C-alpha positions, 0 to 999 in steps of 0.5 A: 500500500503506498504511504500516500494513499488518500483517505477517500481511496482507503475508505472505498477499498475498505467498503469493497473488502467488507462486501466481497472478502471473506477475510481481510486484514492490514499488516504493518511490517518491521521495515515500515511497509504496509500491506492490505490482504484479502481472502475470497472463498470461491465456493462461498455462495455469498460471494456469488451475489453479483454485487459490485 
């Protein structure tokens, strides 16, 4: 994740993750880099709703 990500972009990303991901999180590494990760279970019927 770039350190200069805007608040609006970050908010939209989190909304997307809440709707689409089964699990997600944010990892802050010792070297100062930041990663947002998501897991989507392909066989989960809730993920096949066709929402965007």
